[in-house]
C-alpha positions as CSV (number, residue, x, y, z in Angstrom):
1,D,25.3,-11.7,10.4
2,E,21.7,-10.6,11.4
3,Q,22.8,-8.9,14.6
4,R,25.4,-6.8,12.8
5,S,22.8,-5.8,10.2
6,I,20.3,-4.7,12.8
7,S,23.0,-2.8,14.6
8,Y,23.8,-0.8,11.4
9,L,20.2,-0.3,10.8
10,A,19.7,1.1,14.3
11,E,22.6,3.5,13.8
12,A,21.1,4.7,10.5
13,A,17.6,5.1,12.2
14,E,19.3,7.1,14.9
15,L,20.6,9.4,12.3
16,G,17.1,9.8,10.8
17,F,17.7,7.8,7.7
18,P,14.2,7.0,6.3
19,P,15.1,3.8,4.5
20,A,16.3,2.4,7.9
21,F,12.9,3.1,9.3
22,D,11.2,1.6,6.4
23,R,13.3,-1.6,6.9
24,F,12.4,-1.7,10.6
25,C,8.7,-1.1,9.7
26,E,8.8,-4.2,7.4
27,H,10.8,-6.3,9.9
28,F,8.3,-5.7,12.9
29,Y,5.3,-5.9,10.6
30,S,6.3,-9.2,9.2
31,K,6.8,-10.5,12.7
32,K,3.3,-9.3,13.6
33,S,4.8,-6.8,16.2
34,Y,2.5,-4.1,15.1
35,T,3.0,-1.8,18.1
36,Q,6.7,-1.8,17.4
37,A,6.3,-1.4,13.7
38,T,4.0,1.7,14.0
39,P,6.5,4.5,14.9
40,F,8.9,3.2,12.1
41,C,6.1,2.9,9.6
42,K,4.8,6.4,10.4
43,F,8.2,8.0,10.0
44,A,9.0,6.2,6.8
45,A,5.6,6.8,5.4
46,A,5.9,10.6,6.2
47,N,9.1,10.4,4.2
48,N,7.1,9.0,1.1
49,L,8.4,5.5,1.3
50,P,5.7,3.4,-0.5
51,S,6.1,0.1,1.3
52,S,5.6,1.8,4.7
53,M,2.6,3.7,3.4
54,Y,1.2,0.3,2.3
55,N,2.0,-1.3,5.7
56,M,0.3,1.7,7.4
57,S,-2.8,1.2,5.3
58,L,-2.9,-2.5,6.3
59,M,-2.6,-1.7,10.0
60,L,-5.2,1.0,9.8
61,F,-7.6,-1.4,7.9
62,E,-7.1,-4.1,10.5
63,G,-6.8,-1.9,13.5
64,T,-3.5,-3.5,14.5
65,G,-0.8,-1.1,15.8
66,A,-3.1,1.8,15.0
67,V,-6.8,2.7,15.6
68,Q,-8.9,1.3,12.8
69,D,-9.7,4.0,10.3
70,F,-10.9,2.9,6.8
71,E,-10.7,6.3,5.2
72,K,-7.1,7.0,6.4
73,A,-6.1,3.5,5.5
74,R,-7.5,4.0,1.9
75,Q,-5.6,7.2,1.7
76,F,-2.3,5.5,2.6
77,A,-3.0,2.7,0.1
78,L,-3.7,5.4,-2.6
79,A,-0.5,7.4,-1.7
80,S,1.4,4.1,-2.1
81,A,-0.2,3.4,-5.4
82,R,0.6,6.8,-6.7
83,M,4.1,5.8,-6.2
84,N,3.5,2.7,-8.5
85,Y,3.7,0.2,-5.6
86,A,2.1,-3.0,-6.9
87,P,1.0,-4.4,-3.6
88,A,-1.0,-1.2,-3.0
89,Y,-2.8,-1.6,-6.4
90,N,-3.5,-5.2,-5.6
91,L,-4.9,-4.2,-2.2
92,L,-7.1,-1.6,-3.8
93,G,-8.3,-4.3,-6.2
94,D,-9.1,-6.7,-3.5
95,L,-11.1,-4.1,-1.6
96,S,-13.2,-3.1,-4.7
97,K,-13.7,-6.7,-5.6
98,E,-14.9,-7.7,-2.1
99,G,-16.7,-4.4,-1.3
100,K,-15.4,-4.3,2.3
101,R,-13.6,-2.0,4.7
102,G,-15.6,1.1,3.6
103,V,-15.0,0.5,-0.2
104,K,-18.1,-0.1,-2.3
105,K,-18.1,-3.3,-4.4
106,D,-17.1,-2.4,-7.9
107,L,-15.7,-5.1,-10.2
108,I,-14.8,-2.6,-13.0
109,H,-12.6,-0.6,-10.5
110,A,-11.1,-3.9,-9.2
111,Y,-10.1,-4.9,-12.7
112,A,-8.5,-1.5,-13.2
113,W,-6.5,-1.8,-10.0
114,Y,-5.4,-5.3,-10.8
115,A,-4.4,-4.2,-14.3
116,L,-2.2,-1.5,-12.7
117,A,-0.7,-4.0,-10.3
118,S,0.1,-6.3,-13.2
119,S,1.7,-3.4,-15.1
120,A,3.8,-2.3,-12.1
121,A,5.0,-5.9,-11.3
122,P,4.7,-7.9,-14.5
123,D,6.4,-11.0,-12.9
124,W,3.9,-11.1,-10.1
125,A,1.1,-13.6,-11.0
126,E,-1.5,-12.8,-8.3
127,P,-2.9,-9.5,-9.8
128,S,-3.2,-11.1,-13.2
129,A,-5.0,-14.1,-11.8
130,S,-7.3,-11.9,-9.7
131,R,-8.1,-9.7,-12.7
132,N,-8.7,-12.7,-15.0
133,G,-11.0,-14.3,-12.4
134,L,-13.5,-11.4,-12.6
135,E,-16.6,-12.1,-14.6
136,L,-17.0,-9.0,-16.7
137,T,-18.4,-8.3,-20.1
138,S,-16.1,-7.1,-22.9
139,D,-17.7,-3.7,-22.5
140,Q,-16.9,-3.7,-18.7
141,I,-13.4,-4.7,-19.5
142,T,-13.0,-1.9,-22.0
143,Q,-14.4,0.5,-19.4
144,A,-11.9,-0.8,-16.7
145,Q,-9.0,-0.5,-19.1
146,K,-9.9,3.1,-19.8
147,L,-10.2,3.7,-16.1
148,A,-6.7,2.3,-15.5
149,G,-5.3,4.4,-18.4
150,K,-6.6,7.5,-16.7
151,W,-4.7,6.8,-13.5
152,S,-1.9,9.2,-13.0
153,L,1.1,8.8,-10.7
154,Q,1.8,11.7,-8.5
155,A,5.2,12.4,-7.1
156,K,5.5,13.0,-3.4
157,P,2.0,12.3,-1.9
158,K,1.7,14.2,1.3
159,S,1.2,11.1,3.5
160,Y,2.6,13.0,6.5
161,E,-0.5,15.1,6.5
162,F,-2.6,12.0,7.5
163,Y,-1.3,12.4,10.9
164,G,-1.8,16.2,11.1
165,A,1.9,16.9,10.8
166,K,2.8,20.0,8.7
């Protein structure tokens, strides 16, 4: 029963359990209740939960539930990607492919991000399709593959510092 699940989640959130905040972040974000999602997303992101970092990046890019800030949004997306979160890689690929929201258009970087997304979520077709849709030379593809190979995951990105908390 949904009401019982929400009640249990609320109890867990009251106890400061970060995954409960992460779930509420996702719940409110999916319902486009960004103002309600923001405090849950901030708390979960500060506790290094990649899906909340990703949702914070989306809200910051769009200016929904948070003041629009492209650089802070990009930092949240990168922090989420450092935790091997495939949607964050895909978002970074889209930004590089389209050259928007403060990111310079760079198809080689887009290919690298899509390759990383495909690697993190091999059953997810979207990143592969996006990567394969890029018109790159074989030399550019080799360059992108090398770039993706240099990407390193870093444990525990300090996302809480994005809001000035120490």
